[in-house]
NUDRENBA-735141 format. One record per residue: x, y, z of N, C-alpha, C, O in turn; residue in three letters. Coordinates in steps of 0.001 Angstrom, whole numbers, padded with zeros to 6 digits, always signed. Layout:
NUDRENBA-735141
XYZXYZXYZXYZALA/...
END
This chain:
NUDRENBA-735141
-019719-013650+002367-019032-014166+001215-018162-015333+001663-017615-015328+002766MET/-018042-016337+000789-017161-017462+001055-016125-017540-000048-016442-017404-001230GLN/-014885-017761+000351-013768-017877-000568-013350-019336-000645-013224-020006+000380LEU/-013134-019828-001860-012589-021165-002101-011294-020977-002881-011308-020402-003969PHE/-010181-021452-002344-008878-021303-003000-008309-022686-003310-008481-023630-002539ALA/-007633-022787-004445-007056-024056-004891-005576-024095-004536-004827-023169-004847PHE/-005163-025176-003881-003768-025385-003522-003070-026299-004516-001841-026349-004570LEU/-003853-027014-005294-003361-027944-006304-004404-027957-007418-005455-027330-007287ASP/-004130-028651-008493-005087-028748-009597-006280-029588-009158-006116-030691-008638VAL/-007470-029061-009370-008714-029807-009169-009437-029773-010505-010041-028770-010884VAL/-009358-030914-011219-009991-031034-012529-011452-031421-012372-011909-031735-011272ASP/-012173-031396-013472-013561-031851-013476-013621-033276-012933-012780-034111-013265ALA/-014598-033540-012116-014814-034838-011452-013718-035132-010435-013561-036282-010024HIS/-012954-034119-010017-011866-034302-009064-012247-033976-007637-011373-033748-006801GLY/-013534-033948-007342-013978-033712-005973-014146-032247-005623-014304-031911-004450GLY/-014114-031363-006620-014323-029943-006358-015695-029677-005764-016623-030466-005939GLY/-015814-028585-005077-017092-028209-004489-018131-028028-005584-017849-027444-006630THR/-019338-028534-005338-020468-028348-006242-021343-027248-005663-021699-027288-004485LEU/-021685-026281-006477-022551-025186-006051-023778-025155-006948-023707-025528-008119ALA/-024894-024714-006406-026118-024584-007197-026312-023105-007482-026850-022354-006667ILE/-025853-022708-008677-025957-021306-009088-027426-020897-009088-028276-021606-009626ALA/-027716-019759-008485-029080-019243-008402-029774-019575-007096-030799-018975-006772GLY/-029228-020532-006332-029913-020987-005112-029961-019922-004024-030770-020033-003102SER/-029124-018898-004102-029168-017826-003102-030462-017020-003191-030768-016236-002293HIS/-031219-017209-004267-032491-016501-004421-033668-017272-003841-034785-016754-003813ARG/-033443-018502-003376-034509-019331-002824-034729-019034-001352-033779-018762-000618LEU/-035962-019085-000926-036323-018934+000493-035584-017754+001116-035016-017860+002203LEU/-035603-016655+000423-034821-015482+000799-035757-014336+001192-035728-013255+000603ASN/-036591-014608+002209-037567-013608+002631-037073-012721+003767-037870-011998+004366GLU/-035801-012756+004074-035261-011903+005127-035488-012434+006524-035385-011673+007486GLY/-035789-013700+006672-035952-014313+007999-035013-015506+008090-034598-016067+007076ARG/-034684-015885+009319-033816-017058+009435-034662-018323+009329-035814-018362+009762HIS/-034066-019345+008747-034719-020641+008573-033777-021691+009134-032606-021740+008760ILE/-034274-022522+010018-033449-023604+010561-033079-024562+009430-033876-024782+008519ARG/-031871-025134+009484-031445-026046+008420-032434-027186+008161-032653-027555+007007PRO/-033034-027748+009213-033981-028852+009015-035217-028386+008242-035725-029121+007395SER/-035700-027187+008521-036854-026652+007792-036469-026361+006338-037247-026622+005420GLU/-035277-025824+006140-034800-025513+004797-034744-026785+003956-035201-026799+002813PHE/-034180-027857+004525-034110-029133+003820-035485-029677+003487-035697-030180+002383GLY/-036426-029587+004422-037787-030064+004173-038429-029305+003021-039064-029913+002158ARG/-038272-027986+002995-038849-027170+001928-038210-027500+000574-038901-027572-000443LEU/-036895-027700+000570-036226-028021-000687-036603-029404-001217-036776-029583-002423LEU/-036731-030387-000314-037080-031749-000757-038445-031793-001443-038725-032730-002191ARG/-039290-030805-001202-040604-030744-001847-040504-030290-003304-041475-030396-004053ALA/-039343-029790-003705-039132-029310-005071-038482-030404-005910-037490-030993-005481GLU/-039024-030695-007112-038461-031765-007947-036962-031613-008234-036253-032618-008281PRO/-036462-030398-008427-035036-030202-008718-034160-030777-007615-033093-031327-007889PHE/-034609-030653-006358-033798-031066-005212-034136-032452-004684-033351-033013-003919PHE/-035266-033020-005060-035758-034254-004436-034713-035364-004419-034472-035948-003362ALA/-034084-035675-005554-033109-036770-005552-031705-036317-005157-030835-037155-004922ASP/-031467-035006-005080-030165-034517-004611-030040-034645-003098-028935-034759-002569LEU/-031179-034627-002402-031163-034588-000943-031506-035920-000297-031862-035951+000881LEU/-031410-037021-001032-031643-038328-000425-030452-038692+000442-029342-038210+000216VAL/-030682-039543+001434-029635-039881+002403-028445-040591+001771-027308-040340+002172ALA/-028669-041473+000792-027591-042247+000195-027712-042185-001325-028200-043134-001939ASP/-027269-041068-001954-027453-040929-003401-026598-041913-004182-025526-042303-003719PRO/-027059-042322-005369-026299-043265-006191-025191-042547-006966-025284-042400-008185PRO/-024143-042099-006263-023103-041264-006867-021974-042070-007491-021048-041480-008048MET/-022015-043388-007419-020853-044171-007822-020616-044192-009327-019465-044205-009763ALA/-021655-044196-010116-021442-044376-011550-020953-043097-012215-021423-042007-011885SER/-020012-043220-013150-019535-042046-013889-020665-041330-014631-020654-040104-014741PRO/-021630-042084-015136-022743-041460-015857-023582-040596-014921-024018-039510-015304GLN/-023815-041079-013680-024586-040288-012726-023862-038987-012412-024490-037932-012328HIS/-022538-039054-012239-021763-037835-011977-021873-036871-013145-022058-035671-012939ARG/-021762-037373-014366-021856-036513-015550-023242-035876-015638-023366-034689-015941ALA/-024275-036662-015374-025644-036122-015402-025822-035047-014336-026451-034018-014582ASP/-025270-035290-013162-025387-034342-012061-024729-033006-012415-025289-031946-012133LEU/-023556-033051-013027-022817-031833-013332-023426-031013-014463-023023-029871-014681LEU/-024368-031565-015168-025025-030816-016234-026471-030472-015891-027216-029999-016749HIS/-026870-030706-014646-028262-030505-014268-028611-029021-014217-027905-028212-013614ARG/-029705-028699-014857-030290-027365-014772-031759-027548-014443-032318-028630-014626THR/-032367-026506-013967-033788-026561-013655-034228-025255-013052-033528-024247-013142GLY/-035383-025275-012440-035925-024068-011838-036807-024432-010661-037401-025509-010612ALA/-036877-023524-009729-037856-023568-008649-038611-022266-008781-038072-021190-008521VAL/-039870-022371-009188-040625-021162-009504-039940-020439-010647-039663-021036-011688GLY/-039667-019164-010460-039005-018375-011508-037482-018331-011346-036798-017665-012122SER/-036950-019036-010342-035505-019027-010080-034824-020131-010887-035068-021316-010659VAL/-033973-019736-011829-033206-020683-012637-032030-021215-011826-031355-020448-011138GLN/-031780-022521-011900-030729-023171-011122-029836-024004-012036-030287-024548-013044LEU/-028557-024093-011659-027619-024937-012386-026542-025409-011426-026026-024627-010627GLN/-026203-026693-011506-025111-027226-010694-023798-026913-011396-023629-027182-012586ILE/-022869-026336-010630-021565-025923-011150-020489-026583-010288-020575-026565-009060VAL/-019486-027159-010927-018364-027747-010194-017211-026759-010180-016794-026270-011230GLU/-016694-026464-008993-015560-025553-008877-014282-026306-009231-013905-027257-008548MET/-013624-025876-010297-012356-026457-010713-011336-025332-010845-011705-024166-010985THR/-010072-025680-010801-009038-024668-010948-007667-025217-010636-007483-026416-010426GLY/-006705-024304-010610-005325-024666-010330-004788-023849-009163-005486-022980-008641GLY/-003550-024122-008750-002966-023422-007613-003081-021900-007761-002683-021328-008775PRO/-003623-021273-006742-003783-019823-006737-005119-019337-007264-005469-018175-007057GLY/-005883-020196-007943-007212-019791-008410-008158-019668-007218-008037-020394-006232ASP/-009097-018739-007330-010040-018471-006240-011439-018321-006812-011632-017702-007858VAL/-012408-018892-006118-013827-018653-006392-014381-017895-005198-014060-018215-004053TRP/-015209-016895-005459-015926-016172-004405-017406-016462-004571-017923-016473-005688LEU/-018096-016701-003442-019479-017125-003516-020300-016474-002406-019823-016325-001281MET/-021510-016095-002718-022476-015623-001729-022720-016768-000741-022900-017909-001164ASP/-022729-016489+000545-022909-017538+001555-024249-018250+001436-024392-019366+001937LEU/-025220-017644+000795-026538-018274+000677-026587-019313-000440-027577-020036-000549ARG/-025550-019410-001272-025526-020406-002347-025362-021793-001726-024453-022022-000928VAL/-026248-022712-002101-026147-024086-001605-024953-024759-002257-024731-024621-003460LEU/-024185-025490-001455-022983-026137-001981-022604-027339-001116-022993-027441+000047HIS/-021837-028238-001719-021352-029429-001020-020154-029970-001793-019968-029651-002968ALA/-019351-030781-001132-018236-031432-001811-018759-032382-002877-019779-033045-002689GLY/-018063-032438-003978-018469-033333-005059-017790-034674-004953-016775-034803-004269GLY/-018340-035689-005627-017682-036994-005620-016350-036917-006377-016270-036310-007445PRO/-015327-037526-005824-013998-037456-006409-013710-038730-007208-013544-039808-006636ASN/-013652-038592-008539-013318-039727-009401-011843-039700-009798-011399-040539-010582ALA/-011079-038743-009264-009653-038637-009573-008861-039609-008696-009393-040169-007737ALA/-007591-039799-009034-006749-040721-008269-005988-040023-007145-005093-040619-006545ASP/-006331-038771-006853-005688-038049-005745-006731-037164-005063-007745-036816-005669ARG/-006482-036802-003808-007457-035970-003100-007471-034541-003650-006487-034078-004226PRO/-008580-033862-003468-008651-032454-003874-007904-031625-002834-007891-031962-001651ARG/-007289-030547-003284-006549-029683-002373-007096-028264-002509-006656-027487-003357MET/-008063-027950-001653-008692-026635-001639-008767-026175-000191-008671-026980+000735MET/-008937-024885-000010-009248-024369+001320-010378-023374+001175-010638-022858+000088LEU/-011048-023111+002287-012178-022195+002245-012147-021294+003465-011629-021665+004518THR/-012703-020120+003309-012799-019159+004407-014072-018357+004210-014403-017964+003092PHE/-014786-018116+005307-016027-017344+005253-015831-015957+005854-015198-015782+006896ARG/-016399-014987+005155-016426-013611+005640-017877-013290+005963-018729-013282+005075TYR/-018159-013027+007237-019527-012749+007648-019603-011374+008287-018683-010937+008978GLU/-020719-010703+008042-020945-009399+008664-021176-009591+010159-022038-010374+010558ARG/-020423-008894+010974-020531-009074+012419-021912-008691+012942-022371-009260+013933SER/-022584-007737+012295-023901-007333+012777-024979-008380+012471-026103-008258+012959ASP/-024658-009403+011677-025633-010450+011360-025329-011778+012054-026093-012733+011910LEU/-024228-011855+012803-023857-013118+013440-024917-013617+014410-025087-014827+014557LEU/-025633-012719+015073-026686-013158+016000-027811-013871+015248-028425-014786+015798HIS/-028096-013475+014005-029125-014146+013220-028674-015556+012809-029475-016490+012792LYS/-027398-015695+012484-026854-017013+012164-026947-017904+013388-027363-019058+013284VAL/-026565-017383+014549-026634-018142+015805-028062-018560+016106-028286-019692+016533ALA/-029036-017680+015897-030444-018009+016122-030905-019121+015194-031606-020038+015620ASP/-030513-019044+013927-030955-020044+012949-030462-021440+013313-031167-022424+013092ALA/-029248-021531+013873-028692-022841+014235-028960-023217+015700-028564-024292+016149PHE/-029637-022323+016444-029942-022620+017833-028746-022505+018763-028725-023112+019833GLY/-027736-021715+018349-026574-021507+019198-026881-020435+020225-027641-019508+019946TRP/-026291-020552+021426-026497-019497+022419-025379-018499+022413-025399-017545+023190SER/
END
């Protein structure tokens, strides 16, 4: 589980973390997948193709608005991009398998959030294997 806590107000388009609701159900066959392989598999899906380009056109307000309302599916898995917003003391809890990244910040101040991951100790060796750590 991953915890995201707000230290200050993070409004919509304020750089809050973007999560893809439903993505924890993708490529979830109980085996580890290296990040590079995971990215390759996702780029083959239309929902992810333009999200995973090296230099996305994130500058325009319209592109940000379109991104935050994106829904779709990969096979039978329904997906939706969700922006984490909140105020001081608010917390979001998320399955570690949910795909997420920082969002573009159109606000006039930086976002103030913190995050912490809770991982099962008996599974840490699988995480290490997936990333090639010794």
